C-alpha positions as a Markdown table, in Angstrom:
| # | Residue | x | y | z |
|---|---|---|---|---|
| 1 | Met | 195.6 | 73.5 | 15.6 |
| 2 | Gly | 195.0 | 76.4 | 18.0 |
| 3 | Thr | 197.2 | 79.4 | 17.0 |
| 4 | Thr | 200.2 | 77.5 | 15.8 |
| 5 | Phe | 199.9 | 79.1 | 12.4 |
| 6 | Leu | 200.8 | 82.6 | 13.8 |
| 7 | Pro | 204.3 | 82.1 | 15.2 |
| 8 | Val | 205.4 | 78.9 | 13.3 |
| 9 | Ala | 207.0 | 80.6 | 10.3 |
| 10 | Ser | 209.3 | 82.7 | 12.5 |
| 11 | Ile | 210.2 | 79.8 | 14.7 |
| 12 | Val | 211.2 | 77.3 | 12.0 |
| 13 | Thr | 212.9 | 79.9 | 9.9 |
| 14 | Val | 215.2 | 80.9 | 12.8 |
| 15 | Ala | 216.1 | 77.3 | 13.2 |
| 16 | Ser | 216.3 | 76.1 | 9.6 |
| 17 | Gly | 216.5 | 79.1 | 7.4 |
| 18 | Arg | 214.8 | 79.2 | 4.0 |
| 19 | Asp | 214.3 | 75.4 | 4.3 |
| 20 | Gly | 212.2 | 75.8 | 7.5 |
| 21 | Trp | 208.9 | 74.9 | 5.6 |
| 22 | Met | 210.2 | 71.4 | 5.1 |
| 23 | Thr | 210.4 | 70.7 | 8.9 |
| 24 | Val | 206.7 | 71.5 | 9.7 |
| 25 | Leu | 205.0 | 68.3 | 8.7 |
| 26 | Pro | 207.7 | 66.0 | 10.1 |
| 27 | Gly | 207.5 | 68.0 | 13.4 |
| 28 | Phe | 203.8 | 67.6 | 13.7 |
| 29 | Ala | 204.1 | 63.9 | 12.7 |
| 30 | Val | 205.6 | 63.3 | 16.1 |
| 31 | Gly | 202.1 | 63.5 | 17.5 |
| 32 | Ile | 200.9 | 60.4 | 15.6 |
| 33 | Pro | 202.8 | 57.7 | 17.6 |
| 34 | Tyr | 202.1 | 59.6 | 20.9 |
| 35 | Gly | 198.4 | 60.0 | 20.0 |
| 36 | Leu | 198.2 | 56.3 | 19.2 |
| 37 | Met | 199.9 | 55.4 | 22.5 |
| 38 | Val | 197.4 | 57.5 | 24.5 |
| 39 | Leu | 194.5 | 55.8 | 22.6 |
| 40 | Ser | 195.9 | 52.3 | 23.4 |
| 41 | Leu | 195.9 | 53.2 | 27.1 |
| 42 | Leu | 192.3 | 54.3 | 26.7 |
| 43 | Ser | 191.3 | 50.9 | 25.3 |
| 44 | Gln | 192.9 | 49.2 | 28.4 |
| 45 | Tyr | 191.5 | 51.7 | 31.0 |
| 46 | Pro | 188.2 | 53.0 | 29.6 |
| 47 | Ser | 186.5 | 56.1 | 31.1 |
| 48 | Lys | 189.7 | 57.2 | 32.8 |
| 49 | Asn | 191.9 | 60.1 | 32.0 |
| 50 | Leu | 195.7 | 59.8 | 31.8 |
| 51 | Leu | 196.2 | 61.1 | 35.3 |
| 52 | Gln | 194.0 | 58.3 | 36.7 |
| 53 | Ile | 195.8 | 55.8 | 34.6 |
| 54 | Thr | 199.1 | 57.1 | 35.9 |
| 55 | Glu | 198.1 | 56.4 | 39.5 |
| 56 | Ile | 197.1 | 52.8 | 38.4 |
| 57 | Leu | 200.4 | 52.1 | 36.6 |
| 58 | Leu | 202.9 | 54.1 | 38.6 |
| 59 | Gly | 201.3 | 54.3 | 42.1 |
| 60 | Lys | 199.2 | 56.9 | 43.9 |
| 61 | Trp | 202.0 | 59.2 | 45.0 |
| 62 | Met | 203.8 | 59.2 | 41.6 |
| 63 | Gly | 200.5 | 59.9 | 40.0 |
| 64 | Lys | 199.9 | 62.8 | 42.3 |
| 65 | Ile | 203.3 | 64.3 | 41.6 |
| 66 | Ile | 202.8 | 64.0 | 37.8 |
| 67 | Gly | 199.3 | 65.4 | 38.2 |
| 68 | Val | 200.7 | 68.5 | 40.0 |
| 69 | Ile | 203.2 | 69.1 | 37.2 |
| 70 | Tyr | 200.4 | 68.6 | 34.7 |
| 71 | Ile | 198.3 | 71.3 | 36.4 |
| 72 | Leu | 201.2 | 73.7 | 36.7 |
| 73 | Ile | 202.3 | 73.4 | 33.1 |
| 74 | Thr | 198.8 | 73.6 | 31.5 |
| 75 | Gly | 197.6 | 76.4 | 33.9 |
| 76 | Tyr | 200.7 | 78.5 | 33.2 |
| 77 | Phe | 200.7 | 77.9 | 29.5 |
| 78 | Gly | 197.0 | 78.8 | 29.3 |
| 79 | Gly | 197.6 | 82.1 | 31.1 |
| 80 | Leu | 200.4 | 82.9 | 28.6 |
| 81 | Leu | 198.0 | 82.2 | 25.7 |
| 82 | Leu | 195.5 | 84.6 | 27.2 |
| 83 | Gly | 198.3 | 87.1 | 27.3 |
| 84 | Gln | 199.0 | 86.4 | 23.6 |
| 85 | Thr | 195.4 | 87.5 | 22.8 |
| 86 | Gly | 196.1 | 91.0 | 24.1 |
| 87 | Asp | 199.5 | 91.1 | 22.5 |
| 88 | Ile | 198.1 | 90.2 | 19.0 |
| 89 | Tyr | 195.3 | 92.7 | 19.0 |
| 90 | Glu | 197.2 | 95.6 | 20.7 |
| 91 | Ser | 200.1 | 95.2 | 18.3 |
| 92 | Ser | 198.0 | 95.0 | 15.1 |
| 93 | Ile | 194.7 | 96.9 | 14.9 |
| 94 | Met | 193.8 | 98.3 | 18.3 |
| 95 | Pro | 197.0 | 99.8 | 19.9 |
| 96 | Leu | 195.1 | 102.4 | 22.0 |
| 97 | Thr | 192.7 | 100.0 | 23.7 |
| 98 | Pro | 193.7 | 99.0 | 27.2 |
| 99 | Ile | 195.2 | 95.6 | 27.2 |
| 100 | Trp | 193.2 | 94.4 | 30.1 |
| 101 | Leu | 190.0 | 94.6 | 28.0 |
| 102 | Phe | 191.4 | 92.0 | 25.7 |
| 103 | Tyr | 192.4 | 89.8 | 28.6 |
| 104 | Leu | 189.0 | 90.1 | 30.2 |
| 105 | Gly | 187.0 | 89.7 | 27.0 |
| 106 | Gly | 189.0 | 86.6 | 26.0 |
| 107 | Leu | 188.6 | 85.1 | 29.4 |
| 108 | Leu | 184.8 | 85.7 | 29.5 |
| 109 | Leu | 184.5 | 83.8 | 26.2 |
| 110 | Val | 186.6 | 81.0 | 27.5 |
| 111 | Phe | 184.7 | 80.8 | 30.8 |
| 112 | Tyr | 181.4 | 80.7 | 28.9 |
| 113 | Leu | 182.5 | 77.7 | 26.9 |
| 114 | Val | 184.0 | 75.9 | 29.8 |
| 115 | Ser | 180.9 | 76.5 | 32.0 |
| 116 | Phe | 178.7 | 74.7 | 29.4 |
| 117 | Gly | 180.9 | 71.7 | 29.3 |
| 118 | Ile | 183.0 | 69.8 | 26.8 |
| 119 | Glu | 180.0 | 69.1 | 24.4 |
| 120 | Val | 179.4 | 72.8 | 23.8 |
| 121 | Phe | 183.2 | 73.4 | 23.4 |
| 122 | Ala | 183.3 | 70.5 | 20.8 |
| 123 | Arg | 180.4 | 72.0 | 18.8 |
| 124 | Phe | 182.0 | 75.5 | 18.9 |
| 125 | Ser | 185.3 | 74.0 | 17.6 |
| 126 | Glu | 183.4 | 72.1 | 14.8 |
| 127 | Val | 181.9 | 75.4 | 13.7 |
| 128 | Ile | 185.1 | 77.6 | 14.0 |
| 129 | Phe | 187.7 | 75.2 | 12.6 |
| 130 | Pro | 186.3 | 75.1 | 9.0 |
| 131 | Ile | 186.2 | 78.9 | 9.1 |
| 132 | Ile | 189.8 | 79.0 | 10.2 |
| 133 | Val | 190.8 | 76.7 | 7.3 |
| 134 | Ile | 189.0 | 78.9 | 4.8 |
| 135 | Ala | 190.5 | 82.1 | 6.2 |
| 136 | Leu | 194.0 | 80.6 | 6.0 |
| 137 | Ala | 193.4 | 79.4 | 2.5 |
| 138 | Leu | 192.2 | 82.9 | 1.5 |
| 139 | Asn | 195.1 | 84.6 | 3.2 |
| 140 | Ile | 197.6 | 82.3 | 1.5 |
| 141 | Gly | 195.9 | 82.4 | -1.9 |
| 142 | Leu | 195.5 | 86.2 | -2.0 |
| 143 | Ser | 199.2 | 86.6 | -1.1 |
| 144 | Ile | 200.4 | 84.6 | -4.1 |
| 145 | Pro | 200.7 | 87.8 | -6.4 |
| 146 | Arg | 203.3 | 89.2 | -3.9 |
| 147 | Ile | 205.6 | 86.1 | -4.2 |
| 148 | Glu | 209.2 | 87.0 | -4.9 |
| 149 | Gln | 211.0 | 84.5 | -7.2 |
| 150 | Gly | 214.1 | 82.7 | -5.9 |
| 151 | Glu | 213.4 | 83.1 | -2.2 |
| 152 | Leu | 213.4 | 79.3 | -1.7 |
| 153 | Leu | 216.7 | 78.8 | -3.5 |
| 154 | Pro | 219.2 | 77.3 | -3.0 |
| 155 | Ile | 217.3 | 74.3 | -1.4 |
| 156 | Leu | 219.2 | 72.6 | 1.5 |
| 157 | Ser | 221.9 | 75.2 | 1.2 |
| 158 | Glu | 222.7 | 74.7 | 4.9 |
| 159 | Gly | 222.6 | 70.9 | 4.9 |
| 160 | Leu | 220.3 | 68.5 | 6.7 |
| 161 | Ile | 221.2 | 69.3 | 10.4 |
| 162 | Pro | 219.1 | 72.5 | 10.6 |
| 163 | Leu | 216.1 | 70.6 | 9.5 |
| 164 | Phe | 216.3 | 68.5 | 12.6 |
| 165 | Trp | 216.4 | 71.6 | 14.8 |
| 166 | Gly | 213.4 | 73.0 | 12.9 |
| 167 | Gly | 211.4 | 69.8 | 13.4 |
| 168 | Leu | 212.3 | 69.9 | 17.1 |
| 169 | Lys | 210.8 | 73.4 | 17.4 |
| 170 | Val | 207.5 | 72.2 | 15.8 |
| 171 | Ala | 207.2 | 69.0 | 17.9 |
| 172 | Pro | 205.9 | 70.9 | 21.1 |
| 173 | Phe | 202.8 | 72.0 | 19.1 |
| 174 | Ala | 201.9 | 68.3 | 18.7 |
| 175 | Met | 202.6 | 67.7 | 22.4 |
| 176 | Glu | 200.2 | 70.5 | 23.4 |
| 177 | Tyr | 197.5 | 68.5 | 21.7 |
| 178 | Ile | 198.6 | 65.3 | 23.5 |
| 179 | Leu | 198.3 | 67.1 | 26.9 |
| 180 | Phe | 194.7 | 68.0 | 26.0 |
| 181 | Leu | 194.0 | 64.4 | 24.8 |
| 182 | Ala | 195.3 | 63.1 | 28.1 |
| 183 | Gly | 192.5 | 64.9 | 29.9 |
| 184 | Ile | 189.7 | 64.4 | 27.5 |
| 185 | Leu | 190.0 | 60.6 | 27.5 |
| 186 | Thr | 187.2 | 60.3 | 30.1 |
| 187 | Phe | 184.7 | 61.6 | 27.5 |
| 188 | Leu | 185.9 | 59.4 | 24.6 |
| 189 | Pro | 184.1 | 56.1 | 23.5 |
| 190 | Thr | 186.0 | 52.9 | 23.9 |
| 191 | Gly | 184.2 | 50.6 | 21.4 |
| 192 | Val | 186.3 | 48.8 | 18.7 |
| 193 | Lys | 184.8 | 50.8 | 15.9 |
| 194 | Glu | 185.0 | 54.1 | 17.8 |
| 195 | Leu | 188.6 | 53.6 | 18.7 |
| 196 | Gly | 189.4 | 52.9 | 15.0 |
| 197 | Gln | 187.8 | 56.2 | 14.1 |
| 198 | Leu | 189.7 | 58.0 | 16.8 |
| 199 | Lys | 193.0 | 56.6 | 15.5 |
| 200 | Thr | 192.1 | 57.6 | 12.0 |
| 201 | Gly | 191.2 | 61.0 | 13.4 |
| 202 | Val | 194.7 | 61.4 | 14.9 |
| 203 | Trp | 196.3 | 60.8 | 11.5 |
| 204 | Arg | 194.0 | 63.2 | 9.7 |
| 205 | Ala | 194.3 | 65.9 | 12.3 |
| 206 | Val | 198.1 | 65.8 | 12.2 |
| 207 | Phe | 198.4 | 65.9 | 8.4 |
| 208 | Leu | 195.7 | 68.5 | 8.0 |
| 209 | Val | 197.2 | 70.9 | 10.5 |
| 210 | Gly | 200.8 | 70.1 | 9.5 |
| 211 | Thr | 200.0 | 70.8 | 5.8 |
| 212 | Leu | 198.2 | 74.1 | 6.6 |
| 213 | Asp | 201.0 | 75.3 | 8.8 |
| 214 | Met | 203.6 | 74.2 | 6.2 |
| 215 | Leu | 201.8 | 76.3 | 3.6 |
| 216 | Val | 201.7 | 79.3 | 6.0 |
| 217 | Val | 205.5 | 79.1 | 6.4 |
| 218 | Leu | 206.0 | 78.6 | 2.7 |
| 219 | Ile | 204.0 | 81.7 | 1.7 |
| 220 | Gln | 205.7 | 83.9 | 4.2 |
| 221 | Ile | 209.2 | 82.8 | 3.1 |
| 222 | Leu | 208.2 | 83.4 | -0.5 |
| 223 | Val | 206.7 | 86.8 | 0.2 |
| 224 | Phe | 209.1 | 88.2 | 2.8 |
| 225 | Gly | 212.2 | 86.2 | 2.3 |
| 226 | Pro | 213.9 | 84.1 | 5.1 |
| 227 | Ile | 215.6 | 87.1 | 6.8 |
| 228 | Glu | 212.4 | 89.2 | 7.2 |
| 229 | Thr | 210.4 | 86.1 | 8.1 |
| 230 | Thr | 212.6 | 85.5 | 11.2 |
| 231 | Arg | 212.0 | 89.1 | 12.2 |
| 232 | Leu | 208.2 | 89.0 | 12.0 |
| 233 | Val | 206.8 | 87.2 | 15.0 |
| 234 | Tyr | 203.3 | 87.4 | 13.6 |
| 235 | Gly | 204.1 | 87.4 | 9.9 |
| 236 | Leu | 200.6 | 86.1 | 9.0 |
| 237 | Leu | 199.1 | 89.3 | 10.5 |
| 238 | Val | 201.4 | 91.4 | 8.2 |
| 239 | Leu | 200.2 | 89.3 | 5.3 |
| 240 | Gly | 196.6 | 90.0 | 6.2 |
| 241 | Lys | 197.3 | 93.7 | 6.1 |
| 242 | Met | 198.9 | 93.4 | 2.6 |
| 243 | Val | 195.9 | 91.4 | 1.1 |
| 244 | Glu | 193.9 | 93.1 | -1.6 |
| 245 | Val | 190.9 | 91.8 | -3.5 |
| 246 | Ser | 191.0 | 92.7 | -7.2 |
| 247 | Arg | 193.1 | 95.8 | -6.2 |
| 248 | Thr | 189.9 | 97.4 | -4.9 |
| 249 | Val | 189.2 | 95.9 | -1.5 |
| 250 | Ala | 191.9 | 96.3 | 1.2 |
| 251 | Gly | 192.0 | 96.4 | 5.0 |
| 252 | Val | 190.5 | 92.9 | 5.4 |
| 253 | Glu | 193.0 | 92.0 | 8.2 |
| 254 | Ser | 190.3 | 92.8 | 10.7 |
| 255 | Leu | 188.2 | 89.9 | 9.3 |
| 256 | Phe | 191.1 | 87.6 | 9.6 |
| 257 | Leu | 191.8 | 88.7 | 13.1 |
| 258 | Gly | 188.2 | 87.9 | 14.1 |
| 259 | Val | 188.8 | 84.3 | 12.9 |
| 260 | Trp | 192.1 | 84.1 | 14.7 |
| 261 | Leu | 190.3 | 85.2 | 17.9 |
| 262 | Gly | 188.2 | 82.0 | 17.5 |
| 263 | Ala | 191.3 | 79.9 | 17.3 |
| 264 | Leu | 192.8 | 81.6 | 20.4 |
| 265 | Val | 189.6 | 81.0 | 22.3 |
| 266 | Ile | 189.6 | 77.3 | 21.4 |
| 267 | Lys | 193.2 | 76.8 | 22.5 |
| 268 | Ile | 192.9 | 78.8 | 25.7 |
| 269 | Ser | 189.7 | 76.8 | 26.5 |
| 270 | Ala | 191.5 | 73.6 | 25.9 |
| 271 | Phe | 194.2 | 74.4 | 28.5 |
| 272 | Phe | 191.5 | 75.8 | 30.9 |
| 273 | Phe | 189.8 | 72.4 | 30.7 |
| 274 | Thr | 193.1 | 70.5 | 31.3 |
| 275 | Ala | 193.9 | 72.6 | 34.3 |
| 276 | Thr | 190.5 | 72.1 | 35.9 |
| 277 | Trp | 190.5 | 68.4 | 35.0 |
| 278 | Gly | 193.8 | 68.1 | 36.8 |
| 279 | Leu | 192.5 | 69.9 | 39.9 |
| 280 | Glu | 189.5 | 67.6 | 39.9 |
| 281 | Thr | 191.5 | 64.4 | 39.5 |
| 282 | Val | 194.5 | 65.2 | 41.8 |
| 283 | Phe | 192.8 | 67.3 | 44.6 |
| 284 | Tyr | 189.1 | 66.5 | 44.0 |
| 285 | Leu | 188.5 | 70.3 | 43.6 |
| 286 | Lys | 185.6 | 71.0 | 41.2 |
| 287 | Gly | 182.8 | 73.5 | 40.8 |
| 288 | Leu | 182.3 | 77.1 | 40.0 |
| 289 | Lys | 184.6 | 78.6 | 42.6 |
| 290 | Trp | 187.5 | 76.5 | 41.4 |
| 291 | Arg | 186.9 | 77.5 | 37.8 |
| 292 | Leu | 186.8 | 81.2 | 38.9 |
| 293 | Ala | 190.1 | 80.6 | 40.8 |
| 294 | Thr | 191.6 | 79.2 | 37.6 |
| 295 | Gly | 190.4 | 82.2 | 35.6 |
| 296 | Val | 192.0 | 84.5 | 38.2 |
| 297 | Val | 195.3 | 82.7 | 37.8 |
| 298 | Phe | 195.1 | 82.9 | 34.0 |
| 299 | Leu | 194.6 | 86.7 | 34.3 |
| 300 | Gly | 197.5 | 87.0 | 36.8 |
| 301 | Ile | 199.8 | 85.2 | 34.4 |
| 302 | Ala | 198.7 | 87.3 | 31.4 |
| 303 | Phe | 199.3 | 90.6 | 33.3 |
| 304 | Gly | 202.8 | 89.3 | 34.2 |
| 305 | Phe | 203.8 | 89.4 | 30.5 |
| 306 | Ile | 202.4 | 92.6 | 29.1 |
| 307 | Arg | 205.4 | 93.2 | 26.9 |
| 308 | Gly | 205.1 | 91.3 | 23.6 |
| 309 | Pro | 208.8 | 90.1 | 23.2 |
| 310 | Asn | 208.9 | 88.7 | 26.8 |
| 311 | Leu | 205.6 | 86.9 | 26.3 |
| 312 | Ile | 206.7 | 85.2 | 23.0 |
| 313 | Arg | 210.0 | 84.2 | 24.6 |
| 314 | Glu | 208.2 | 82.7 | 27.6 |
| 315 | Ile | 205.8 | 80.7 | 25.4 |
| 316 | Ser | 208.7 | 79.3 | 23.4 |
| 317 | Leu | 210.6 | 78.3 | 26.6 |
| 318 | Val | 207.5 | 76.6 | 28.1 |
| 319 | Asp | 207.0 | 74.7 | 24.8 |
| 320 | Asp | 210.6 | 73.6 | 24.4 |
| 321 | Tyr | 211.6 | 72.9 | 28.0 |
| 322 | Leu | 208.4 | 71.9 | 29.8 |
| 323 | Ile | 205.7 | 70.7 | 27.4 |
| 324 | Leu | 207.9 | 68.7 | 25.0 |
| 325 | Pro | 210.0 | 66.8 | 27.6 |
| 326 | Phe | 207.2 | 66.3 | 30.1 |
| 327 | Ala | 204.6 | 65.0 | 27.6 |
| 328 | Ser | 207.1 | 62.8 | 25.6 |
| 329 | Val | 208.6 | 61.1 | 28.7 |
| 330 | Trp | 205.3 | 60.8 | 30.5 |
| 331 | Ile | 203.3 | 59.1 | 27.7 |
| 332 | Leu | 206.2 | 56.9 | 26.6 |
| 333 | Thr | 206.7 | 55.7 | 30.2 |
| 334 | Leu | 203.0 | 54.9 | 30.7 |
| 335 | Trp | 202.8 | 53.1 | 27.5 |
| 336 | Gly | 206.0 | 51.1 | 28.2 |
| 337 | Val | 204.9 | 50.1 | 31.8 |
| 338 | Ser | 201.4 | 49.2 | 30.5 |
| 339 | Arg | 202.9 | 46.9 | 27.8 |
| 340 | Trp | 205.3 | 45.3 | 30.4 |
| 341 | Lys | 202.5 | 44.7 | 32.9 |
| 342 | Lys | 200.3 | 43.3 | 30.2 |
| 343 | Gly | 203.0 | 40.9 | 29.0 |
| 344 | Ala | 204.0 | 39.9 | 32.5 |
| 345 | Gly | 200.3 | 39.3 | 33.4 |
| 346 | Val | 200.5 | 41.8 | 36.3 |
């Protein structure tokens, strides 16, 4: 899930107008066939990540080239996400705090998780994810009294074509998950029962995250209207500021932001892992000094996009023009070559 729930409403409403909420679940559903393709490769090549499988199927040098692209994309995107941490907090509740403190604090949390390995990261995610779901449910539920009637009407007023573009804007979110899955394969079990559970998990994850993000988009369109939703990059943060409990307790946005920080740390950590796994697989570079070097690169990228609008634009460009085409073509090619070699007995 990461922080997809923060910008998704603005993204799909720009593409599809008031019908943007309809595109979220289909956009995430793209991750199901790709996730199943990756798991099918895992069953054929156990204990290997997708970069190692690429070298087996496409040759050493093609594998190295794809590995370098993988490292560059995941490392660059992870740095942008670190920059988003500072942008969110500086633009919402702490505008006078130096932005480098947010960068450094976020990176220290990420580095702590990464240093203790994938198991600690998984346990942290298991604890934080239910809290994120509860916080989203509360934010949505407490915003219901502010709904404006008629904001969703007329349905499909612009036809079906905008729905396609909206779904295309959501699909990169699923591909971000696929890039992480490509690296974590080494740690996944390969028994028949376990693989069945993993495949079921892909379906559940896609539909749970897709449904939550769809509700986030829906409530923002209902409260703000489609025009205002397109203007608000972080509309969910604005909703948090508007939340009141029994008309007596207000200002709970700080609590929500604490939870969103957990989501940011999970997503940045995931891309930190992918970058370091790529370095280890392609160049055999591992250890503390290379993790520190990766952290320095993340900080450098974050400082390169201090202005919020530039940062959001760059994240969108990386999603649309790097992550989506790279992951979709890479996984489909590997799966196709694997099926061909298996059928030909190669």
